[in-house]
VOPAGU-2260 file (C-alpha; in pm, 1 decimal, decimal comma):
REM VOPAGU-2260
SITE   aa  ch    i         X         Y         Z
SITE  UNK   A    0    -554,8    -890,8     569,5
SITE  UNK   A    1    -171,1    -880,3     520,2
SITE  UNK   A    2     -23,6    -686,6     228,9
SITE  UNK   A    3     343,6    -606,3     141,0
SITE  UNK   A    4     428,6    -292,8     -41,8
SITE  UNK   A    5     739,2    -357,4    -243,8
SITE  UNK   A    6     994,9    -175,2    -451,0
SITE  UNK   A    7    1339,5    -251,7    -596,8
SITE  UNK   A    8    1632,6     -58,6    -746,0
SITE  UNK   A    9    1837,7    -213,8   -1020,8
SITE  UNK   A   10    2169,0    -184,4   -1205,3
SITE  UNK   A   11    1984,8     -99,8   -1518,7
SITE  UNK   A   12    1654,5    -148,9   -1694,9
SITE  UNK   A   13    1683,7    -458,9   -1899,6
SITE  UNK   A   14    1691,5    -820,9   -1746,3
SITE  UNK   A   15    1827,3    -959,1   -2084,4
SITE  UNK   A   16    2128,4    -733,3   -2053,7
SITE  UNK   A   17    2209,5    -905,1   -1721,9
SITE  UNK   A   18    2110,5    -631,9   -1498,0
SITE  UNK   A   19    2053,4    -718,5   -1116,3
SITE  UNK   A   20    1859,1    -608,2    -812,2
SITE  UNK   A   21    2071,0    -387,0    -581,3
SITE  UNK   A   22    1813,2    -279,8    -335,7
SITE  UNK   A   23    1492,9    -440,6    -202,3
SITE  UNK   A   24    1249,8    -261,4      17,3
SITE  UNK   A   25     921,7    -386,2     166,3
SITE  UNK   A   26     682,0    -243,6     427,7
SITE  UNK   A   27     382,2    -443,0     580,2
SITE  UNK   A   28      26,9    -332,3     589,1
SITE  UNK   A   29    -209,0    -529,3     820,1
SITE  UNK   A   30    -576,7    -447,9     776,1
SITE  UNK   A   31    -475,2    -145,0     577,3
SITE  UNK   A   32    -250,7      -4,2     850,3
SITE  UNK   A   33     124,1      13,6     858,6
SITE  UNK   A   34     240,1    -248,4    1106,2
SITE  UNK   A   35     597,7    -127,1    1148,8
SITE  UNK   A   36     709,7    -447,6     981,8
SITE  UNK   A   37     959,5    -411,9     706,5
SITE  UNK   A   38    1219,8    -584,9     500,2
SITE  UNK   A   39    1527,9    -404,8     358,8
SITE  UNK   A   40    1855,4    -497,0     197,3
SITE  UNK   A   41    2116,2    -351,4     -28,1
SITE  UNK   A   42    2267,8    -610,2    -251,6
SITE  UNK   A   43    2588,7    -688,0    -411,8
SITE  UNK   A   44    2519,5    -738,7    -788,8
SITE  UNK   A   45    2859,5    -852,4    -889,7
SITE  UNK   A   46    2850,5    -618,5   -1188,5
SITE  UNK   A   47    2878,9    -246,2   -1282,5
SITE  UNK   A   48    2581,0      -8,3   -1252,5
SITE  UNK   A   49    2461,3     186,4   -1552,4
SITE  UNK   A   50    2510,0     556,8   -1544,4
SITE  UNK   A   51    2154,1     626,4   -1610,4
SITE  UNK   A   52    2053,0     399,0   -1320,5
SITE  UNK   A   53    2302,6     562,9   -1092,7
SITE  UNK   A   54    2158,5     919,2   -1159,4
SITE  UNK   A   55    1822,1     783,2   -1047,9
SITE  UNK   A   56    1910,7     601,9    -728,3
SITE  UNK   A   57    2265,8     724,5    -644,6
SITE  UNK   A   58    2366,8     366,5    -533,2
SITE  UNK   A   59    2739,6     308,0    -623,0
SITE  UNK   A   60    2903,7     -28,7    -690,7
SITE  UNK   A   61    3169,8      70,2    -431,1
SITE  UNK   A   62    2885,7     106,2    -162,9
SITE  UNK   A   63    2761,6    -244,6    -248,8
SITE  UNK   A   64    3082,7    -438,3    -227,4
SITE  UNK   A   65    3039,8    -564,0     133,4
SITE  UNK   A   66    2675,1    -612,8      97,4
SITE  UNK   A   67    2497,7    -952,4      85,6
SITE  UNK   A   68    2415,0   -1119,9    -247,0
SITE  UNK   A   69    2043,1   -1193,1    -328,2
SITE  UNK   A   70    2085,2   -1566,3    -279,5
SITE  UNK   A   71    2190,7   -1497,2      90,6
SITE  UNK   A   72    1867,0   -1321,2     166,5
SITE  UNK   A   73    1623,7   -1505,4     -69,1
SITE  UNK   A   74    1482,4   -1745,1     188,5
SITE  UNK   A   75    1427,7   -1467,7     449,5
SITE  UNK   A   76    1262,2   -1258,5     176,8
SITE  UNK   A   77    1024,6   -1527,4      64,7
SITE  UNK   A   78     924,4   -1602,4     430,1
SITE  UNK   A   79     851,3   -1226,0     475,9
SITE  UNK   A   80     610,2   -1219,3     171,6
SITE  UNK   A   81     459,8   -1564,1     227,6
SITE  UNK   A   82      77,7   -1565,8     166,1
SITE  UNK   A   83      69,9   -1194,8     155,6
SITE  UNK   A   84     -65,5    -964,4    -135,2
SITE  UNK   A   85     209,5    -775,0    -292,3
SITE  UNK   A   86     152,0    -421,1    -400,0
SITE  UNK   A   87     397,7    -295,1    -659,5
SITE  UNK   A   88     395,1       3,6    -883,1
SITE  UNK   A   89     472,6    -111,6   -1242,2
SITE  UNK   A   90     480,1    -465,4   -1100,6
SITE  UNK   A   91     587,6    -631,7   -1425,8
SITE  UNK   A   92     927,3    -464,6   -1370,6
SITE  UNK   A   93     990,9    -560,7   -1028,5
SITE  UNK   A   94     834,1    -926,6   -1045,0
SITE  UNK   A   95    1056,0    -985,6   -1363,0
SITE  UNK   A   96    1369,5    -879,5   -1183,5
SITE  UNK   A   97    1289,8   -1068,1    -858,7
SITE  UNK   A   98    1192,5   -1380,9   -1047,5
SITE  UNK   A   99    1527,6   -1369,7   -1233,3
SITE  UNK   A  100    1718,4   -1335,2    -910,5
SITE  UNK   A  101    1530,5   -1647,2    -761,6
SITE  UNK   A  102    1638,4   -1842,2   -1078,0
SITE  UNK   A  103    2003,5   -1719,6   -1032,9
SITE  UNK   A  104    1998,5   -1818,8    -662,9
SITE  UNK   A  105    2000,6   -2181,2    -800,8
SITE  UNK   A  106    1798,1   -2322,5    -518,4
SITE  UNK   A  107    1509,5   -2452,6    -700,5
SITE  UNK   A  108    1292,4   -2136,3    -657,6
SITE  UNK   A  109    1000,7   -2091,6    -876,7
SITE  UNK   A  110     846,8   -1754,2    -999,9
SITE  UNK   A  111     789,5   -1476,2    -737,1
SITE  UNK   A  112     415,7   -1510,1    -780,0
SITE  UNK   A  113     442,9   -1875,8    -623,7
SITE  UNK   A  114     525,6   -1737,6    -286,0
SITE  UNK   A  115     267,6   -1469,0    -235,2
SITE  UNK   A  116    -122,1   -1451,3    -237,2
SITE  UNK   A  117    -137,0   -1223,8    -552,8
SITE  UNK   A  118      29,6    -926,2    -700,0
SITE  UNK   A  119    -160,1    -592,2    -730,5
SITE  UNK   A  120      -6,3    -337,5    -975,1
SITE  UNK   A  121     -78,2      21,7    -860,5
SITE  UNK   A  122      23,1     147,1   -1197,4
SITE  UNK   A  123    -240,3     -55,2   -1373,7
SITE  UNK   A  124    -494,1      57,2   -1105,0
SITE  UNK   A  125    -400,0     438,2   -1147,2
SITE  UNK   A  126    -429,2     415,0   -1533,8
SITE  UNK   A  127    -791,5     279,8   -1473,3
SITE  UNK   A  128    -867,2     560,1   -1226,5
SITE  UNK   A  129    -695,5     844,3   -1410,7
SITE  UNK   A  130    -702,8     757,9   -1784,4
SITE  UNK   A  131    -483,7     981,5   -1995,9
SITE  UNK   A  132    -291,7    1130,3   -1704,9
SITE  UNK   A  133      46,6    1088,2   -1564,0
SITE  UNK   A  134      58,4     802,7   -1317,6
SITE  UNK   A  135     418,8     798,5   -1200,7
SITE  UNK   A  136     467,6     771,3    -821,1
SITE  UNK   A  137     548,0    1143,7    -816,5
SITE  UNK   A  138     228,0    1232,2   -1011,2
SITE  UNK   A  139      19,0    1031,9    -787,4
SITE  UNK   A  140     185,8    1198,2    -468,4
SITE  UNK   A  141      88,3    1521,1    -621,0
SITE  UNK   A  142    -261,2    1421,6    -715,7
SITE  UNK   A  143    -342,9    1264,1    -374,5
SITE  UNK   A  144    -145,5    1532,1    -167,6
SITE  UNK   A  145      99,9    1307,3     -21,8
SITE  UNK   A  146     430,8    1484,4      83,3
SITE  UNK   A  147     733,1    1336,5     -94,9
SITE  UNK   A  148     952,2    1643,5     -57,3
SITE  UNK   A  149    1218,9    1441,7     122,4
SITE  UNK   A  150    1256,1    1214,8    -183,7
SITE  UNK   A  151    1548,8    1364,4    -375,0
SITE  UNK   A  152    1664,4    1022,3    -518,8
SITE  UNK   A  153    1476,9     688,0    -558,3
SITE  UNK   A  154    1531,2     440,4    -298,4
SITE  UNK   A  155    1339,0      98,8    -253,3
SITE  UNK   A  156    1251,9     124,4     101,3
SITE  UNK   A  157    1157,5     499,7      80,8
SITE  UNK   A  158     947,3     438,2    -236,9
SITE  UNK   A  159     770,4     141,1     -80,3
SITE  UNK   A  160     677,4     374,8     226,7
SITE  UNK   A  161     552,8     642,2     -13,4
SITE  UNK   A  162     360,9     391,4    -238,4
SITE  UNK   A  163     198,7     256,4      73,8
SITE  UNK   A  164      51,1     604,7     141,2
SITE  UNK   A  165     -56,4     630,4    -230,2
SITE  UNK   A  166    -218,8     296,7    -228,4
SITE  UNK   A  167    -425,8     370,4      75,7
SITE  UNK   A  168    -527,3     710,3     -66,1
SITE  UNK   A  169    -620,8     550,5    -407,7
SITE  UNK   A  170    -834,7     288,0    -231,9
SITE  UNK   A  171    -990,8     499,0      31,8
SITE  UNK   A  172   -1348,6     476,7     -64,4
SITE  UNK   A  173   -1520,7     796,1     -19,8
SITE  UNK   A  174   -1199,9     992,3    -127,1
SITE  UNK   A  175   -1202,9     827,1    -458,3
SITE  UNK   A  176   -1580,8     948,8    -520,7
SITE  UNK   A  177   -1481,9    1294,0    -460,4
SITE  UNK   A  178   -1168,1    1282,6    -684,3
SITE  UNK   A  179   -1294,9    1076,6    -945,2
SITE  UNK   A  180   -1641,8    1241,7   -1025,3
SITE  UNK   A  181   -1576,5    1199,8   -1395,3
SITE  UNK   A  182   -1559,6     818,0   -1386,7
SITE  UNK   A  183   -1863,9     607,2   -1496,6
SITE  UNK   A  184   -2088,4     521,5   -1212,5
SITE  UNK   A  185   -1986,3     155,5   -1220,5
SITE  UNK   A  186   -1627,2     248,1   -1189,6
SITE  UNK   A  187   -1693,0     494,1    -907,5
SITE  UNK   A  188   -1883,3     228,9    -716,5
SITE  UNK   A  189   -1608,0     -18,2    -769,1
SITE  UNK   A  190   -1333,4     216,5    -657,4
SITE  UNK   A  191   -1533,6     314,2    -359,0
SITE  UNK   A  192   -1576,4     -35,3    -230,7
SITE  UNK   A  193   -1215,1    -157,4    -323,9
SITE  UNK   A  194   -1018,4    -312,9     -32,3
SITE  UNK   A  195   -1268,5    -187,5     225,9
SITE  UNK   A  196   -1237,8    -345,6     560,6
SITE  UNK   A  197   -1555,2    -411,3     772,0
SITE  UNK   A  198   -1567,1    -174,7    1069,6
SITE  UNK   A  199   -1622,3    -326,7    1416,7
SITE  UNK   A  200   -1973,5    -256,3    1578,9
SITE  UNK   A  201   -1951,8    -193,5    1958,1
SITE  UNK   A  202   -2275,1    -201,8    2136,9
SITE  UNK   A  203   -2350,0      11,4    2430,8
SITE  UNK   A  204   -2378,6    -156,6    2777,0
SITE  UNK   A  205   -2670,4    -122,0    3013,8
SITE  UNK   A  206   -2509,0     177,8    3205,4
SITE  UNK   A  207   -2440,7     368,1    2883,3
SITE  UNK   A  208   -2803,0     307,3    2751,3
SITE  UNK   A  209   -2934,2     441,0    3083,8
SITE  UNK   A  210   -2717,1     747,8    3056,5
SITE  UNK   A  211   -2810,8     795,1    2704,2
SITE  UNK   A  212   -3185,0     776,5    2797,1
SITE  UNK   A  213   -3142,7    1023,5    3090,5
SITE  UNK   A  214   -2975,1    1277,3    2838,4
SITE  UNK   A  215   -3261,5    1243,0    2594,5
SITE  UNK   A  216   -3513,9    1301,9    2863,9
SITE  UNK   A  217   -3317,8    1622,8    2965,2
SITE  UNK   A  218   -3330,7    1740,2    2608,5
SITE  UNK   A  219   -3713,0    1653,3    2589,6
SITE  UNK   A  220   -3771,6    1854,8    2903,8
SITE  UNK   A  221   -3583,4    2154,3    2746,6
SITE  UNK   A  222   -3754,3    2127,1    2413,3
SITE  UNK   A  223   -4098,3    2075,3    2583,0
SITE  UNK   A  224   -4177,6    1729,6    2457,5
SITE  UNK   A  225   -3995,7    1791,1    2113,3
SITE  UNK   A  226   -3705,9    1534,1    2140,9
SITE  UNK   A  227   -3741,3    1339,4    1814,9
SITE  UNK   A  228   -3484,0    1084,2    1932,8
SITE  UNK   A  229   -3712,7     978,7    2214,2
SITE  UNK   A  230   -3986,2     931,7    1962,3
SITE  UNK   A  231   -3784,2     740,3    1713,7
SITE  UNK   A  232   -3644,7     516,4    1997,8
SITE  UNK   A  233   -3993,4     440,5    2111,2
SITE  UNK   A  234   -3929,6     551,3    2458,5
SITE  UNK   A  235   -4133,3     873,3    2457,2
SITE  UNK   A  236   -4343,8     785,8    2755,2
SITE  UNK   A  237   -4199,0     975,1    3055,8
SITE  UNK   A  238   -4196,1     752,4    3365,4
């Protein structure tokens, strides 16, 4: 199972005002483990950055002057996310901006969803798990005890790495049962089973079985015939 945790930073909040993506960060999960694969670019938006956005991420227009434009990295980005599930916090925002960037690239690209397996919105997931509570990335880090003290400003790659930890905690099975005891039973069961990967079964070989039986017989001798494991295994007759 391949998943891509994705985040962006932009020049502002509204696509209709011509705002653009200026940082794109992705980290790869394979079978719910960070693989070390990542995709990260700062991007030249060819426009100014809103003061409010600058306060959030600290990325200046001057810093971006020599960076590639989105159309320069679009094909590489689409190849990286190909056939993977995208995990995004407040997915509507990032998907909207990236779809607009693909349109502006003028290479016949379709919507972002056309190039991935599906999109999972962790904000929507968190609202179901924690109704009526704050579900920002910072709030989720506090709730799931994930250290984000190093996060002074927002950054796409940093936030993607943090979101990966949050997502794994949110979908960690037994952890959800303990944290969400107030949920209805059906929702608890669904949360516990979500994204669970089958564990491998490793059977003992003949030598390991023999050592195991030898150890049980030793226990049986010390317990004067009271080793329940021998009885359960059906090998309680001493040779």
